[in-house]
N, C-alpha and C positions, 0 to 999 in steps of 0.2 A: 504494500500500500504506500502511496506517495506520502511524503512528509507533510505536504500542505494540500490535501484533497479539496476539490471544489464541492461545496455543499449546496444543494438546492433544498431550501427549507420552506415548508408550507405550514402556517398556523391556521387551525380551523376552529372557530368558536361555535360550539354546539347550539348556543342560543340564537345568535344573529345570522348564522350561515354565511358569514363573510370570510373570505380567504385573502391572504396576503402572501405573495411569493417574494422571497428574499434570496439573493445570492451573496455568499460570503466564503472566506477562506478561514479554516481553523484546523488546529491539530487535535488528535484524539488523545484521551487519557488511556490508561492501560486496560480499562474495561470497554473501550470502544465508543465512548461518548464524546461529542464535540463540546468541549467544556466552555468555550466562549459563548456558544448558543445557550447551553444549559444555565450559565450564570446570569444571562441577560433576560431569560424568560421568567415571568412571574410564576411562582409555584403555588399549588401543585399543578402538574400537567403530565399528559401522556406523551412519551417520546417513542416514536416509531422508526425503526431502522428498515428502510425499504430494500436495502441490499439483502438483509436476512429474509425478508418476505419473498423477494425475487428468487433467491437460492432455494427456498422451500418449494415454491411453485415449480421451478425447473426440475427439482428432484422428483416431485410427484409425477410430472409429465414423462420423465425419463423412465420411471418404473412401470408406468401403465402403457407405454408405447408398444404397439404391436399386439395388444390384448383387447378383448371386447369389454373394456373397463371404462366407466364414466364417473369422474369425481365431481360431486356437488359440494359447494362450500356452504356450511351451516351459518347463516347470517346472524343467528342469535349470539354467536361468539363475539362478533365485533361488526357493527353496522356503519362504521365511519365511511362516508362516501368515497374518500380517496382510496381507502383500503379496498372497498368493493370494486372500484374501477380497475385497480391493479389486478385483482383476482379475475375479473371478467375478461380482461385483456389477455390473460393466459389460457383462456378457453375452458374454464371450469363452468359447471352448471351451478344452480342455486338450490339449497334446501331451506325452506321457509316455514315459519310457524305463526304468521299473522298477516293480516292485510297490509299493515304498514311495511312489513318486510317485502311483500310482493311489489308494492310501489317502489321501494328503495332499489330492489333488484332490477326492475325495468329501467329506472332512471340511470342506474350504473352501467347498463348495457348487457346484462345477462339475457340470453335468448329464452323466450317463454317456453318453447318446446323442451328446454333443458332445465325446467324448474319443477321441483317436487314440493308440494304443500303438505306439511305434516301438522300434527297437533290434535289433541284429544277433544278440543272444544271449539271447532270452527263455527263461526257465526254465519248467518245467511248472507250478509253483505260481503264477507270475505270469500265465501264460496262463489257468489256471483262475480266478484272481481276476478277470481281465478278462471272461471268459465269464460268471461269476456275476453281474456287474453289467451284462451286455449292453451293453458299450461300443460306441461308434459304429463303430470301425474298428481292426483290427490292420494295421499297415503291415508287410507280410511281406517278408523280405529273402532268402529262399532256398526252394528246393523242399523240403529236409528240414524246415524250419520249417513250411511249409504243411501237410505231411503230419502233423506232430505236432499242429498246431492242429485239423485235421480229426478226428484220432483222439480228442483230449481233448474236443472238442465233442460227438462221438458218444457218448462215455462219459457226458457230462452231459445228453444228450438235448436239445441245443440246436444252433443254427446260428451260426457265426462270421462276422461281417462283416469282409471283408479288402480291402486294396488292395495291389498289388504295388509295392514300392519299386524304381524303375528307376534304374540307374546310367547317366546319359546321356553320360558321357565328355566333360564340359565342365569346363575348368579355370577356377575363379573367381579365380585369381591372388591368393590370400591366403596366410597362413602354412601351411606344409606340414602342421601338426598339425590345422588346421581346414578343410582342403580335403577334401571328401567325395564329389565327383561324377566323379572320373576313373576310368579302367578299372583302375588299380592300387590303388584304395582298397578297404577291406574291406566297404563298405556296398553294399547293393542287388544287383539282378540285372542283369547286363550286357544291354545293349539287344538284342543279337542272340539272347539266350536268352529274351526276353520272350514271344514267340508260343507256344513249347511250354509255358511256365509257365501262360499264360492257358488254353490248351487243357486242361491237366491240372486246373486249378482248377475249370473248368466241369463236370468229370466227378465231382468229389468231392461226396458226399451232404450233408456238414455244413458246406459253405462257400458263402457268398454273396459273390461277387466284385463289389465296389462301384466300384472305380476304380483309378487309377494314382497313384503317389506319387513325388515327386522332391525331392532336396535337394542342392544343389551346393556348399555351403560356408558359411562364416560371416565376419562383418565385411566384407561386400561393399558397396562404396561407388560402383562404376561399374555402370551398368545394362546394358552390353553382354552380360555373361554371362546375365542374365535374358532378354534378347531372344533369345539363342541357345537358351535353354531353351524359350521359347515356340515357336520354329520347330521344335524337336525334338518337342514335344508335339503341335503341329498335324499334323506328318507321321504320327505314330503314330495319332492319332485318325482320320485319313483312311484309313490302312491297315486298321485294325480295322473301321471302318464298312463298308468294301468286303466284309467277311466277315459283316456283320450284327451286329457286337458293338459295343454302346454302353455307356459308363460313366456312373454316377450322379455321381461326384465325380472331380475332378482336384485333386491336392494338390501345390503347387509349393514346399513347405517354407518356410524362412525365410531367414536369413542377412543381412538388411539391417543395415548397419553404423551406428555412431554416431560422433560427432566427439570423439575423445579429446584433441585438441589445444587446443580452445577451447570448453570446455563452457559457460562463462558466456554466450557469444553464440549457441550452437547446442544448446540444451537438447532440442529435438525433432528427430528424424531427418526426412529428406526423404520423408515418407510420400506426398506428392502425386506426385512423380516415380516413386516405387516402384509405387504402385497403378496409376498411369496407364500404366506400361510394360505391365502385364498387360491393362489395358482395351484398349490399342491393338494389341497384338501376339498375344494369345492368342484363338483362335477357339473360344470355348465353344459347345457345342451347346445346343439347347432343353432346358430342365429339367436342365441340368448345373450343379453347384455347385462353385465354386472354393475350395479350402482353402488357408490360409496358416498357417505355424507360426513365429511370431515370438517371440523370447526377449529377446536383448540390446537390440533396438530399443525394447522396452516398458519395461524396468527399468534399463537401463544408466546413464542420466543422473540418475536420482532418488536414487542412492546414492553416498556418499563414505565412505572409511575415514578416521577421525579418530585421530590418534596424537600423542604428545607427545615432544618432543626430550629425550633422556636425557643425551647428551653431544655436544659439538662437538669434533672431534679433527682435528689437523693433522699430516700426515706430510710427507715431503720434497717430494712432488709433488702432494699431494691434500689437500683439506679434506673431512672427513666429517661429515654430520649423522646421528647415530645415534639412531633413534627406537625407541619401545617396541612398535611393530607389526613384524611380520616376514612372511616368505613363508608362514608358517602361517596368516596372516590374509588375505593377498592373494597368490596364487601366480602370477598372470598374468605379471608382469615376469620372474620366474625361469623359468617354463615356456615362455613364448612370446616372450620379449624384448619384451613389450608395453609401449607407452608409456601412461602416465597423467599428466595434468597434476597437478603438485604445487604447493600454495600454502601459504605461511606466513600463517595467518589471524589471528595476534596481533601480529606484528612491525609497528612503526610507523617502522622505519628507511627512509630514502630510498636509502641506498647498497646495492648488491647484490654478492653474491659467488657464485662457482661452487663447488658442493658435489656430492659423491656422497651420495645419501640412502640409507641402509642400515639393516637391521634387526639384531636381536640373535641370530638363529638361527645355529648353528655350521655354516654352509655358505657358501662363497664366492659362491654364486648368490643369496644373500639381499640383493639390491640392488633398490631401487625405481627409481633413476635415476642415471645417470652424468652428470657435468658439468651439473648442474641450476642455473639461475640463480634465486636466492632473495634476498629482502631479508636484510640482516645478521641471522643467526640465532643464538639463544642457548639455553642449557639452559632447559627449561620452556616454550619456545614450542610452539604447537599447529600441527600440520601437517594439511592436508586433502589426501588422495589422491583425486582426482575420478574421476567416471565409473566407479565401482566397484560399481554396483548389480547388474551381471550377472557371474556367475562369480567373485564375490568371497567373500561369505559362504557360498555353496553349495559352494565348493571348499576351505574352511578346514579345518584339521586340528589334531590334538593333538601333532604332532611336537615333540620336545624336552620333552614333557609340558607343553606350554603350554595355557592355558585357551582355549576358543573365545571369539571376540569376542561381546559383547552387541550388540544393535541398539536404536536409539532412533529414534522417528518424530516428525515434527512436521507440523502442518497449520495454516495460517493461515486462520481463518474470515473 
C-alpha cells in the first residue's frame, strides 16, 4: 500500500440524506484507519472500508463462478444506500424483509427478478408492492400467508412466484435470539406440514411454486449444521421427485459467521469452506438453482463504530472508559451479549489496563465490554469498535433523543 493513498470519502447523514464527497491524502494507522479523517469527524460515526467490502464481494463471486449459485444480500444487515449500490454493482441479488427494504433495493439498482421477500408477517401493502415489481420470489412462511398472496395476486391480475420456507428443526447452536430453524421458532412451516402446503399451492390459480427455502440461524461458524441441512434437503427432494414434483430453486438462507475476535487477521469469512460444504453435500438436480442469503458475512468486517473517550472513571473495583457512543448506536452487546473487538487507535502507551467500556445511555445494559484490556486510556482518545458493519447502523435508534450516527466511507485507489 502506498505511503500516502488517495482517499475518497463520503459522509452520509441518515436524517437529511445529504452527501458530501471529499478528496484528501492521509496515512493509515496500524489498524488501517485514516487517522486525519477519523480525528476530524464528529463522533460517534460508522467508518466503512470499501476496499474490504470490494474484496469480500470479489471473493464470493470467485467461489460461486461456474456453479448454479445465486447470492442474495440480506438488506437487514446494513441498508446504507452507498453500501447497497456497491453490492448491487457486483451482481448480487437482494433478500428483503419489509416494504421499505424493497424500495431501498430498487433504488440501489438490484434487479426485481433477483429479489426474495422473506418475513413471517408480510402486510398487504408490502405484498402488493412486491407483486407490482414482479419480484423473483416470496418466501412464504404459512398457509394463511399463501392464501393472502394468492388473493392479492388475483386482484392485481398477476401471478406470484413463491417458495415455501421450511423449518427443518436443526439447531445451529448460536444465541437463542438468532436461532431460526428449530421447531419452537416462529419462522417457517414445520417439515411434517410441508407436503399438504405444497399440494395446496399447486391448486391455487395465482401462485407459481418455484422452490423451497431454509434458514437455520445466524453467526454460524461450524459447518456441521449446514451438512445436516443438506441431508434434510436431499431427502425432501427425493420424496417430492417420487411424486413428480421438481423445484426450480433451493434456497439455503445465510447465517455464515465472521470473526469478531481478531478482525485484523480475519477480514474475510471462510467462504471456501462454506460454499464447498454445499458443493459436496447438496445434490442439486439438473437446471436447479441454489440461492444463498448472506448478510453479516458480506458487510460485517468492513464497518467499525468510531467513538471518543469522554471520561475515564475509577470506582472501588472497576475502571470505566466512558465513550460518546452508546447502545443506541450499536445495540448488539446489550441485546445479544455480543463480543466486538475494541481498540484504542490513538493511544501510544505501552502499559495496559483493564476497563469496562461503557456508553452514556441511562441503562445498565449500555456496556460494550467488561474487563477489556486496552492501552492506558485517557479522555479524548479515539476508540474503534470493530466488526460493526452488520446490525450496527441498521439497528441504531433515537432512544434518549440521541442523534443517529453518521457514516463515513473510504476507498484506497
